[in-house]
C-alpha positions in Angstrom: -29.3 -18.3 20.3 -26.6 -21.1 19.5 -23.1 -20.4 19.1 -22.6 -21.1 15.7 -25.7 -18.2 14.8 -24.1 -15.9 17.1 -20.4 -16.1 15.7 -21.7 -15.6 12.4 -23.4 -12.6 13.4 -20.6 -11.0 15.0 -18.1 -12.2 12.3 -20.3 -10.4 9.9 -21.0 -7.5 11.8 -17.3 -6.9 13.2 -16.1 -7.7 9.3 -18.3 -5.0 8.0 -17.0 -2.6 10.6 -13.5 -3.8 9.9 -14.0 -3.1 6.1 -15.5 0.4 6.8 -12.6 1.2 8.9 -9.8 0.4 6.4 -11.8 1.5 3.4 -13.1 4.8 4.0 -11.0 5.9 7.3 -11.0 9.5 6.5 -14.9 9.5 6.7 -15.2 7.8 9.8 -12.0 10.0 11.4 -13.8 13.1 10.5 -17.1 12.1 11.9 -15.5 11.4 15.2 -13.3 14.5 15.4 -14.8 17.1 13.4 -12.1 19.7 13.5 -9.1 18.2 12.4 -6.1 19.5 10.5 -4.2 17.9 8.0 -1.4 16.2 10.1 -4.2 15.3 12.6 -6.3 13.5 10.0 -3.4 11.6 8.5 -2.8 10.2 12.2 -6.6 9.3 12.4 -6.6 7.8 9.0 -3.4 5.9 9.8 -5.1 4.8 13.2 -8.2 3.7 11.9 -6.6 1.7 9.2 -4.8 -0.4 11.7 -7.9 -0.7 13.7 -9.9 -2.0 10.7 -7.1 -4.6 10.3 -7.4 -5.7 13.6 -10.9 -5.7 13.7 -10.9 -7.7 10.5 -8.5 -10.4 12.3 -11.0 -10.8 15.1 -13.7 -11.4 12.4 -11.9 -14.0 10.7 -11.5 -15.6 14.1 -14.9 -15.6 14.8 -16.0 -16.8 11.5 -13.6 -20.0 11.7 -14.7 -20.5 15.4 -18.5 -21.2 14.5 -18.1 -25.1 14.3 -16.2 -25.3 17.3 -16.8 -28.2 20.0 -19.2 -26.7 23.0 -16.2 -26.5 25.1 -13.8 -24.5 23.1 -16.7 -22.5 21.7 -17.9 -21.7 25.5 -14.5 -20.4 26.2 -14.0 -18.4 23.0 -17.6 -16.7 23.5 -16.5 -15.9 27.2 -13.4 -14.5 26.1 -15.4 -12.5 23.3 -17.6 -11.3 25.8 -15.0 -9.8 27.9 -13.5 -8.4 24.6 -16.5 -6.4 23.7 -16.9 -5.5 27.5 -13.6 -3.9 27.4 -14.2 -2.0 24.2 -17.3 -0.5 25.7 -15.7 0.5 28.8 -12.9 2.2 26.5 -15.6 4.2 24.6 -17.1 5.2 28.0 -13.6 6.3 29.3 -13.0 8.2 26.2 -16.0 9.9 25.7 -17.6 10.5 29.1 -14.7 10.5 31.3 -11.8 11.8 29.3 -14.4 14.2 27.1 -12.1 13.5 23.9 -15.3 12.7 22.0 -19.0 12.2 22.3 -20.0 8.7 23.1 -20.8 6.9 19.6 -24.1 5.3 20.7 -24.6 2.8 17.5 -21.2 1.3 18.2 -21.4 1.1 21.8 -24.9 -0.4 21.7 -23.8 -3.0 19.2 -21.0 -3.7 21.6 -23.1 -4.3 24.7 -25.3 -6.3 22.8 -22.7 -8.7 21.7 -21.2 -8.8 25.0 -24.4 -9.8 26.8 -24.9 -12.4 24.1 -21.5 -13.8 24.3 -21.6 -14.1 28.2 -25.3 -15.7 27.7 -24.5 -18.2 25.0 -21.1 -19.1 26.9 -23.3 -19.5 30.1 -25.9 -21.6 28.4 -23.1 -23.9 26.8 -21.5 -24.3 30.3 -25.1 -25.3 31.8 -25.6 -27.8 29.1 -22.2 -29.4 29.6 -22.6 -29.8 33.2 -26.3 -31.4 32.6 -24.6 -34.1 30.6 
């Protein structure tokens, strides 16, 4: 997989997730935390929209980094892999360790796949750079 394709996939998937969090925050919040009162739902909706905006920002960065030079793409993908890994660890902490909610498997799996792919392509670019 080349860095352009990976960053395009990351940008599209995270962009869709960000838009969903921004457009339908109440539905997402009620799926994550089913028994909510009105005030808690308002906090959850606000939180989801703020996170949706942040996710869209990350998506835009990935979209515009698609044509970066190899050295920059390698560093960007390594940092992206760290971010996806940290996000997956936060999901584990919140769900399994703290027991706040159940582990959301689809987002968790996507985060792990993107983290592994980012690290892999970053390492592949490093090896290509060193071979030159």
